[in-house]
N, C-alpha and C positions, 0 to 999 in steps of 0.2 A: 504494500500500500504506500503510495507516494505521499509525502508530507513536506511542507515548507512553512517556516515561521520566520519571516524576515520583514523588518520595518525600516523605511528610509524616511526621515523627517527633516524639514528645513523650516525654521521659524524663529521667533524671538522669545526670550525669557519674560515671563509675566511677573516674576519675583526674583529677588536675589537667591542664589543657591542656598539650600538648607543642609549644611554639613553636620553630621553626627557620627558617632562611633558605636559599633556593637560592643557588647561586653568583652568580646575577644580582642578588641582593639582595631577592627577592620573599619576603614573609612567608608562612608556611604553618603551620597548627596542626592537630593531630589532636584531635578531641573523641571520647573513648571513652564511649559511651552505653549505658545499660541501659534497655530499653523493656519494660514489663510488660504482661501480658495475664492477666486473671482470667476464668475460665469455669467452668461446671458440667459435670462428666463425666456419663456415662450413669446413674450412681447418685446424681446430684444433689449430689455433693460439690463444694465450691469448690476449684478448683485454680489455682495461679499458674504462669505460664510466663514466662521471662525471655529476651529476645533481646539479645545484645550486638553493637553496631554501631559502626563508626568513621565519623565524619563529618569530611571534610577541608575546611578553611576557608582561603581565600587572601586575600592583600593586607591592606588596612587592617582589614577585618573580622576577620582572624586575630589581629592585634595587640590589637584591642578585646576579643575573646573571651578572650585570654590575660590581659588586665588585670582583667576583671571576673568571670570564671568560675573555679570551683574544684571539687574533688571534692565530689559531692553536689548541685551546682547543678542546679535544674530548667531545662530548655531545650527550645525548639521549633525544629526544623530543617526547612526545605524545600530540596529539591535533586533530584539525579538519581543513578541508579546509574552507577558507572564501574568498569570492571575494568582492572587493570594487571598486568603480568608482569615478572619480573626473574630473573636467574640467581643462585642462592645461591652466594656465593663459597666458603663452607665445604664444601659438598657437590657443587657443580657442577650441581645440579638446577635446573630451571626452576620457579619458584614463582609463584603468582598469588593475587590477592585481589580481592574486590568490595567497594567502599566507596561511601559517599554523598558526592558532590561538592556541598557546601553552596552554595546560592544566596542563602538568607536564614536568619538566626538571630535568634530572639527570646528574651530573658532573661525567665523566668517568675517570678522572685522569688528569695529567699534560700534556701539549703539549710538543712535542719534543724540546730539547734545540735549541735556535735560531729561533724558529717558530714565536715568537712575534717580531713585528717591534722594531728596536733599541735594541734588546736583553733585553727587559723589562721583568723581572721575575714576575710571579704571586705571590700570597700570600704564605708564607712559610708553612701555615697550610691549608690543603684542608679539606672540609667537609667530615665527615665519612659517611659510607653507610647509616646509619639511618637518618642523617640530610641532605644528598645530594638530597633526593627527596623533591622537593618543589611543593606542590600542590596548585592550584588556590583556593582561598577562595570562598565560596558559594555566598558571596555578590559581586555583579557586579555593576559598576557605570552605571548610566542611560544615557550613551552615546553610540553612534553607534560604536560598535567594530567589 
């Protein structure tokens, strides 16, 4: 039986990255992205559609994303869909979400001026094209990702 789970996204961050560490010390960051689609409807009017997606980045790549990316940053992500479930402690109900498990992240440039909250500027030196591709290492922690 054939199967393929591959996602390619290009969009802008809607928030600053949210870096945290697992109890084992593994870095993980959530990249909240807005991906836009422009199309013409039946009456030939231009319409915009926005899809909000979370990409989860692990290990050294997560720390690098946290260092260089900020709200409004354009980014390209390759990865796969991953679902996870948990029990909501407040309600006792089972919750679930589908996210993108990032395998590659490419920084596409600087965000427009004023896009970051409080006009916080990113680093003055952006990674060049050769170093902008951050690939996930072959070693993966033994945790449920």
